[in-house]
C-alpha positions in Angstrom: -14.8 -4.3 -12.6 -13.8 -6.4 -15.6 -10.9 -6.2 -18.0 -11.8 -6.6 -21.7 -8.3 -6.3 -23.2 -4.8 -5.3 -22.4 -5.5 -1.6 -22.9 -9.1 -1.2 -21.8 -10.8 -1.7 -18.4 -14.4 -1.2 -17.2 -14.6 0.8 -13.9 -16.6 3.2 -11.9 -15.5 6.3 -9.9 -16.1 4.2 -6.8 -13.8 1.5 -8.0 -11.0 4.1 -8.5 -11.5 5.7 -5.1 -11.7 2.3 -3.5 -8.2 1.5 -4.8 -6.6 4.4 -3.0 -4.8 4.6 0.3 -4.2 8.3 0.5 -0.6 8.6 1.8 0.2 11.2 4.4 3.5 9.8 5.5 6.3 12.3 4.6 8.4 13.1 7.7 8.1 16.8 7.1 4.3 17.0 7.1 2.9 19.4 9.7 -0.5 19.0 11.4 -1.9 21.6 8.9 -0.6 19.5 6.0 -2.2 16.4 7.6 -5.6 18.1 8.0 -5.5 19.2 4.4 -4.6 15.7 3.3 -7.4 14.2 5.4 -9.8 16.6 3.7 -8.8 15.2 0.3 -9.3 11.6 1.6 -12.8 12.7 2.8 -13.8 14.5 -0.4 -12.9 11.6 -2.7 -14.1 8.9 -0.3 -11.0 6.8 -0.8 -10.4 3.5 0.9 -8.1 4.8 3.7 -5.9 7.6 4.9 -2.5 6.2 5.6 -1.0 8.0 8.6 1.8 7.9 11.2 0.6 6.4 14.5 0.5 9.7 16.5 -2.0 11.0 14.0 -4.7 8.3 14.6 -6.9 10.5 16.9 -6.7 13.5 14.5 -7.5 11.2 11.5 -10.4 9.6 13.2 -12.0 13.0 14.0 -11.4 14.4 10.5 -12.9 11.3 8.8 -15.9 10.9 11.2 -19.1 10.2 9.3 -17.3 8.8 6.2 -16.4 5.3 5.0 -12.7 6.2 4.8 -10.7 4.0 7.2 -7.7 5.1 9.2 -4.6 3.1 8.2 -1.6 3.6 10.5 1.9 2.4 9.6 4.1 0.5 12.1 7.8 -0.2 12.1 7.9 2.4 9.4 9.9 2.9 7.2 12.8 0.5 7.9 11.2 -2.3 9.9 14.0 -2.6 12.4 12.2 -2.4 15.7 12.1 -5.6 17.8 9.1 -7.9 17.3 7.9 -7.0 20.8 7.8 -3.3 19.9 6.1 -3.9 16.6 3.4 -6.0 18.3 2.9 -3.3 20.9 2.8 -0.6 18.3 0.3 -2.5 16.2 -1.9 -3.3 19.2 -2.0 0.3 20.3 -2.7 1.5 16.7 -5.7 -0.8 16.5 -7.0 0.1 20.0 -6.9 3.7 19.0 -9.0 3.2 15.9 -6.6 1.9 13.1 -8.6 -0.5 10.9 -5.9 -1.4 8.5 -2.2 -1.7 9.6 0.7 -1.4 7.2 3.8 -3.0 8.7 7.4 -3.2 7.4 9.2 -6.6 7.6 12.7 -6.9 9.1 14.4 -6.5 5.7 17.9 -7.6 7.0 16.4 -10.8 8.3 14.8 -11.6 5.0 18.0 -10.9 3.1 19.9 -13.0 5.6 17.5 -15.9 5.0 16.3 -16.0 8.6 12.8 -16.9 7.4 11.7 -18.3 10.8 12.2 -14.9 12.4 10.4 -13.1 9.5 7.5 -15.5 9.6 7.2 -15.5 13.4 7.2 -11.7 13.5 4.5 -11.4 10.8 2.4 -14.0 12.5 2.5 -12.3 15.9 1.7 -8.9 14.4 -1.1 -10.3 12.3 -2.6 -12.1 15.3 -2.5 -8.8 17.3 -4.1 -6.9 14.5 -6.9 -9.4 13.7 -7.7 -9.8 17.5 -8.6 -6.1 17.5 -10.8 -6.2 14.4 -8.3 -4.8 11.9 -6.4 -6.2 8.9 -2.7 -6.4 8.1 -0.7 -5.3 5.1 2.9 -6.5 5.0 5.4 -4.2 3.3 8.3 -6.0 1.6 10.4 -3.0 0.3 11.1 -4.7 -3.0 13.9 -2.3 -4.0 16.1 -4.1 -1.5 15.1 -7.6 -2.5 15.7 -10.2 -5.2 12.8 -12.1 -6.8 13.5 -15.2 -4.7 13.0 -13.1 -1.5 9.7 -11.7 -2.8 8.4 -15.2 -3.7 9.3 -16.5 -0.3 7.6 -13.6 1.5 4.5 -14.1 -0.6 4.5 -17.8 0.4 4.9 -16.9 4.1 2.2 -14.3 4.1 -0.1 -16.7 2.3 0.5 -19.4 4.9 -0.2 -16.9 7.7 -3.2 -15.5 5.9 -2.5 -11.8 6.0 -4.9 -9.4 4.2 -2.4 -7.8 1.8 1.2 -8.0 0.6 2.6 -4.6 -0.3 5.6 -3.6 -2.5 7.2 -0.7 -0.8 7.1 2.1 1.8 7.8 4.9 -0.6 11.1 5.6 1.2 13.3 2.6 0.4 16.0 4.5 -1.4 19.0 2.3 -2.6 22.5 3.8 -2.7 24.2 3.4 -6.0 28.0 3.1 -6.7 28.1 6.8 -7.6 26.8 7.7 -4.2 23.4 8.8 -5.4 20.1 7.1 -4.3 17.5 5.7 -6.6 14.0 4.3 -5.9 11.7 2.2 -8.1 8.8 1.4 -5.8 6.1 -0.7 -7.5 7.2 -2.3 -10.7 5.1 -4.3 -13.1 7.3 -7.5 -12.9 7.2 -7.4 -9.1 3.5 -6.9 -9.0 3.0 -9.8 -11.4 5.3 -11.9 -9.3 3.4 -11.0 -6.1 0.0 -11.8 -7.6 1.3 -15.1 -9.0 2.8 -16.3 -5.7 0.2 -15.1 -3.2 -3.0 -17.1 -2.5 -6.1 -15.6 -4.1 -7.3 -14.5 -0.6 -4.2 -12.3 -0.2 -4.6 -9.0 -1.9 -1.7 -7.0 -3.5 -1.0 -3.3 -2.8 1.3 -1.3 -5.1 3.1 1.6 -3.4 5.6 3.9 -4.9 5.2 5.5 -8.2 1.6 5.0 -9.1 1.0 8.7 -9.9 -1.5 8.8 -12.7 -4.9 7.3 -13.6 -3.2 5.3 -16.3 -0.8 3.8 -13.7 -3.7 2.9 -11.5 -5.7 1.3 -14.3 -2.7 -0.7 -15.4 -1.9 -2.1 -12.0 -5.6 -2.8 -11.5 -5.6 -4.9 -14.7 -2.8 -6.9 -13.1 -4.9 -7.9 -10.1 -3.7 -5.2 -7.7 -6.6 -4.1 -5.5 -5.0 -1.2 -3.6 -2.4 1.5 -4.2 -0.6 4.0 -2.0 -0.9 7.4 -3.5 0.0 11.0 -2.9 -1.5 12.0 -6.2 -5.1 11.3 -5.3 -6.5 14.6 -6.5 -4.8 14.2 -9.9 -6.0 10.6 -10.3 -9.6 11.3 -9.4 -9.9 14.5 -11.4 -8.4 12.8 -14.4 -10.9 9.9 -14.0 -13.7 12.5 -14.2 -12.2 14.2 -17.3 -11.9 10.8 -19.0 -15.7 10.2 -18.5 -15.6 7.7 -15.7 -18.8 7.9 -13.7 -20.6 6.0 -11.0 -21.9 3.7 -13.7 -19.5 1.1 -15.2 -17.4 2.9 -17.8 -15.0 1.3 -20.3 -11.9 3.3 -20.7 -8.5 2.9 -22.4 -5.3 3.2 -20.4 -1.7 3.7 -21.4 0.4 0.8 -19.9 3.3 1.7 -17.6 6.4 2.0 -19.8 9.6 0.2 -18.8 10.0 -2.0 -15.8 7.7 0.0 -13.5 6.2 3.2 -12.4 9.3 4.7 -10.9 9.5 6.6 -7.6 7.3 9.3 -6.1 
């Protein structure tokens, strides 16, 4: 995959599918909804299916014989469990077959500047995950943070050597003065900031609001290597309609307007 200009990129269908963690995390999803979602992940051969921990056995069975990995979330979505509980949850998730683990930091500790706590927790969870042959993605929940917090988190994650830093859970709604809740998710400025301040060995995942092929191609051009998506079918079918094949194909994309992709 190579970028030739700000509005064109050369990709294959495999590149597109390999960017996607198909998200099956909404709290109201039934087992039937999950089975249908796992069938989508299987059909398009995406990178992973992102599931709640109790669904690991079901996901493993549904994805058997494919390259799609099972990606459980822990401490999700608010990150407020104790470190001990998070380590236990991550260990169990990997023992049961989770190959990529998405964890949420303790957001309050980050906002309060207790960086030693934040770093110790990430380090312990990363060690537990790697010990069992999996990798860790660390979710910041950028909607709650300032740029200085994001930069510090990227530095901590780089020092520890986690696999990915990730923008959001998809559920980090921020209450406004009028009482309503808003959600931005992955934004272009934050993605650029995360890529700039993370070591090259630490990949960046955009989650929240990447809903179209254009959105995916734009964040890919910024150096993002994974997205969390509920719109997998729409993205993959649009890629086919735009003429993207298994051979490298150069396509134009419409940049994300405004500060970011919005919520989803």
